[in-house]
C-alpha positions as MATLAB code, in Angstrom:
seq = 'XXXXXXXXXXXXXXXXXXXXXXXXXXXXXXXXXXXXXXXXXXXXXXXXXXXXXXXXXXXXXXXXXXXXXXXXXXXXXXXXXXXXXXXXXXXXXXXXXXXXXXXXXXXXXXXXXXXXXXXXXXXXXXXXXXXXXXXXXXXXXXXXXXXXXXXXXXXXXXXXXXXXXXXXXXXXXXXXXXXXXXXXXXXXXXXXXXXXXXXXXXXXXXXXXXXXXXXXXXXXXXXXXXXXXXXXXXXXXXXXXXXXXXXXXXXXXXXXXXXXXXXXXXXXXX';
ca = [
     -41.060   43.591   42.372;
     -42.003   47.216   41.993;
     -45.490   48.382   42.937;
     -47.427   49.653   39.907;
     -50.726   50.298   41.658;
     -50.349   54.083   41.364;
     -49.392   54.164   37.673;
     -52.109   55.975   35.663;
     -51.730   55.057   31.980;
     -53.807   57.305   29.726;
     -54.076   54.700   26.884;
     -57.187   53.056   28.418;
     -60.716   54.314   28.005;
     -62.884   54.586   31.017;
     -66.565   54.740   30.185;
     -69.499   52.751   31.804;
     -72.508   51.341   30.068;
     -74.684   54.051   31.690;
     -72.399   56.795   30.454;
     -72.497   55.516   26.864;
     -76.247   55.276   26.955;
     -76.645   58.742   28.282;
     -74.455   60.067   25.428;
     -76.702   58.305   22.934;
     -79.863   59.788   24.476;
     -78.271   63.237   24.459;
     -77.292   62.850   20.809;
     -80.916   61.856   19.944;
     -82.231   64.960   21.566;
     -79.619   67.071   19.744;
     -80.690   65.529   16.431;
     -84.334   66.098   17.283;
     -85.300   62.483   16.894;
     -88.919   61.554   17.361;
     -89.101   60.125   20.934;
     -92.830   60.101   21.399;
     -94.645   57.323   23.332;
     -95.195   55.357   20.107;
     -91.584   54.473   19.418;
     -89.714   55.465   22.610;
     -89.664   51.877   23.824;
     -88.133   50.550   20.623;
     -85.486   53.401   20.573;
     -84.667   52.732   24.247;
     -84.001   49.097   23.406;
     -81.792   50.145   20.519;
     -79.889   52.457   22.808;
     -79.369   49.515   25.167;
     -78.126   47.259   22.419;
     -75.664   49.923   20.880;
     -74.430   50.984   24.352;
     -73.855   47.312   25.345;
     -71.923   46.633   22.103;
     -69.855   49.795   22.461;
     -69.088   49.037   26.143;
     -67.858   45.513   25.215;
     -65.740   46.904   22.413;
     -64.115   49.360   24.783;
     -63.416   46.506   27.256;
     -61.869   44.407   24.422;
     -59.696   47.309   23.245;
     -58.603   48.054   26.773;
     -57.609   44.432   27.225;
     -55.654   44.359   24.022;
     -53.894   47.644   24.853;
     -52.901   46.450   28.324;
     -51.380   43.309   26.829;
     -48.757   45.573   25.208;
     -47.431   46.681   28.672;
     -45.152   44.275   30.694;
     -46.912   45.209   33.934;
     -50.235   43.955   32.493;
     -49.415   41.366   29.926;
     -50.106   37.651   30.520;
     -49.557   34.348   28.782;
     -48.212   34.363   25.168;
     -48.387   38.169   25.084;
     -45.911   38.354   28.037;
     -43.741   35.784   26.318;
     -43.472   37.986   23.230;
     -42.515   41.003   25.309;
     -39.982   38.939   27.278;
     -38.352   37.891   23.969;
     -38.073   41.572   22.962;
     -35.838   41.981   26.072;
     -33.775   38.782   25.375;
     -35.515   37.133   28.276;
     -37.449   33.983   27.244;
     -39.687   32.312   29.915;
     -38.328   29.469   31.918;
     -40.116   26.117   32.055;
     -43.303   26.437   34.187;
     -42.490   30.028   35.189;
     -45.521   31.862   36.437;
     -46.503   35.217   34.878;
     -45.700   37.273   38.059;
     -42.285   35.653   38.490;
     -41.498   36.025   34.667;
     -42.687   39.661   34.718;
     -40.375   40.517   37.551;
     -37.498   38.823   35.803;
     -38.028   40.720   32.623;
     -37.912   44.041   34.569;
     -34.561   42.864   36.049;
     -33.137   42.530   32.545;
     -32.294   46.211   32.441;
     -29.914   45.796   35.298;
     -27.794   43.307   33.375;
     -26.667   46.123   30.996;
     -23.912   46.854   33.559;
     -21.726   44.024   34.680;
     -20.637   45.906   37.770;
     -22.186   43.162   39.953;
     -25.471   44.853   40.948;
     -27.822   42.992   43.171;
     -30.497   43.021   40.526;
     -28.195   41.715   37.906;
     -27.180   38.748   40.034;
     -30.917   38.107   40.720;
     -31.730   38.131   37.011;
     -29.016   35.734   36.004;
     -29.798   33.384   38.978;
     -33.476   33.286   38.208;
     -32.735   32.631   34.568;
     -31.716   29.093   35.431;
     -34.748   26.870   34.939;
     -34.578   24.863   38.204;
     -34.315   27.993   40.391;
     -37.795   28.948   41.607;
     -36.758   31.975   43.655;
     -33.636   33.784   44.677;
     -32.288   36.546   46.995;
     -28.900   38.267   47.050;
     -27.049   39.706   50.076;
     -23.668   41.480   50.220;
     -22.834   41.633   53.965;
     -19.470   43.224   53.176;
     -17.599   44.653   50.124;
     -16.747   42.048   47.439;
     -18.672   39.258   49.257;
     -21.929   38.107   47.606;
     -24.280   35.547   49.213;
     -26.837   34.072   46.782;
     -29.743   32.098   48.344;
     -31.957   30.063   46.066;
     -35.077   27.925   46.361;
     -35.811   24.919   44.218;
     -37.422   21.430   44.224;
     -34.581   19.489   42.863;
     -33.324   16.422   44.730;
     -29.588   17.130   44.149;
     -29.373   20.527   45.672;
     -25.521   20.623   45.811;
     -25.424   19.981   42.072;
     -27.791   22.923   41.333;
     -25.801   25.218   43.679;
     -22.592   24.445   41.723;
     -24.429   25.022   38.386;
     -25.595   28.402   39.639;
     -22.168   29.273   40.990;
     -20.430   28.327   37.704;
     -22.892   30.406   35.766;
     -22.535   33.437   38.000;
     -18.770   33.269   37.926;
     -18.571   33.812   34.183;
     -16.559   36.931   33.443;
     -19.406   38.825   31.744;
     -21.606   38.369   34.858;
     -19.365   38.508   37.965;
     -17.749   41.701   39.055;
     -14.052   41.076   39.029;
     -13.573   41.508   42.733;
     -16.722   39.626   43.927;
     -16.472   36.292   45.783;
     -19.802   34.544   45.299;
     -21.309   31.870   47.532;
     -24.542   29.981   46.542;
     -26.699   28.070   48.857;
     -30.280   26.877   49.408;
     -32.525   28.965   51.664;
     -33.876   27.316   54.803;
     -37.540   26.105   55.178;
     -39.462   27.450   58.210;
     -42.450   25.245   58.903;
     -45.515   27.390   60.049;
     -48.202   25.504   61.904;
     -51.512   27.148   61.701;
     -54.265   27.381   64.443;
     -57.391   29.525   64.429;
     -60.800   29.561   65.890;
     -63.669   30.218   63.389;
     -67.013   31.477   64.594;
     -69.618   30.531   62.056;
     -73.322   30.429   61.470;
     -74.739   26.868   61.240;
     -74.981   25.841   57.562;
     -75.871   22.593   55.793;
     -72.758   23.047   53.715;
     -70.457   23.804   56.650;
     -68.041   21.035   55.695;
     -67.739   22.280   52.098;
     -67.166   25.867   53.393;
     -64.377   24.739   55.710;
     -62.827   22.627   52.981;
     -62.873   25.676   50.634;
     -61.415   27.973   53.293;
     -58.648   25.456   54.070;
     -57.871   25.194   50.337;
     -57.692   28.972   50.025;
     -55.442   29.159   53.164;
     -53.095   26.629   51.698;
     -52.998   28.454   48.306;
     -52.179   31.655   50.118;
     -49.158   30.086   51.804;
     -48.160   28.332   48.610;
     -48.163   31.673   46.744;
     -45.855   33.048   49.450;
     -43.333   30.200   49.499;
     -40.670   32.726   48.687;
     -37.365   33.825   50.171;
     -37.845   37.013   52.259;
     -41.590   36.498   52.178;
     -44.205   38.129   54.358;
     -47.147   36.141   55.752;
     -49.643   38.847   56.694;
     -52.583   38.652   59.082;
     -54.613   40.523   56.367;
     -53.750   37.903   53.781;
     -54.856   35.099   56.128;
     -58.134   36.840   56.894;
     -58.757   37.254   53.269;
     -58.098   33.607   52.534;
     -60.494   32.537   55.305;
     -63.236   35.064   54.490;
     -66.748   33.637   53.938;
     -70.275   35.132   54.401;
     -71.110   32.308   56.889;
     -68.096   33.121   59.069;
     -68.795   35.845   61.676;
     -65.368   36.104   63.406;
     -61.981   34.649   63.164;
     -59.460   34.449   66.067;
     -55.946   33.881   64.963;
     -53.942   31.892   67.523;
     -50.873   31.057   65.498;
     -49.579   33.019   63.733;
     -51.167   35.922   65.513;
     -49.033   38.613   63.929;
     -47.426   39.313   60.581;
     -44.422   37.017   59.837;
     -41.435   38.448   57.871;
     -38.638   36.214   56.713;
     -35.032   36.935   55.974;
     -33.380   36.569   52.598;
     -32.201   32.990   53.420;
     -35.538   31.779   54.720;
     -39.037   30.924   53.307;
     -42.254   29.695   54.843;
     -44.128   26.427   54.337;
     -47.452   25.731   55.820;
     -47.387   22.851   58.321;
     -50.250   21.491   60.372;
     -53.587   23.231   59.975;
     -56.046   23.342   62.908;
     -59.234   25.223   62.263;
     -61.591   25.022   65.318;
     -65.122   25.620   64.244;
     -67.444   27.165   66.789;
     -71.104   27.384   65.747;
     -73.236   30.287   67.027;
];
């Protein structure tokens, strides 16, 4: 999916509580309001209340405005935008996956067999959790999918039949559909931590976050990054982390995806 971090949309207001209060105080001086010691305390409290209400109103309006953009919308608002592009949400489809598929819809306008168009149509099938497309040579299209169905061959045939429709497949393309291959990643790290009465709870939480990080990246052509692992294991009571396996970033091909295997966290108290 495209990176939208650097997009600066001018619709949203950016004003802090302090800035709003400073504007109110400046306006009071401009209007020559009586701010003597007798009533300054009350007026200051009123400024706080008004600034707080205006700040919350700005936050609410910003949230509502963001929900009108595909790159920010969530839940039912994203569903409404998806329908506008003739792309309803699949069963149990997460917002990030759905958002990426909506953006692929534009590539289906052409039926010239683009990679993005094949991705869109493949991901539109409910049971397909993820997909990647390769074309190692002209007119040859390899589609890799990930799913949790028991009868994988049946799903592969369903996807192939769907992609082979005349309005989807480029006339010269020969399509092959297969499931990606799982790569089990065993995890081993040494954690240097300060002694804490809640050390077991801390380790349980870090293990939970580590598993969630890997679960979120169970995707074809995924990258398991050292930075992501450190972020999952971060805790104020942990002084240092030595990664033993994996010790470097792991990058997977289009036909492979990672699944976390055994987890070995060695705790060393200092």
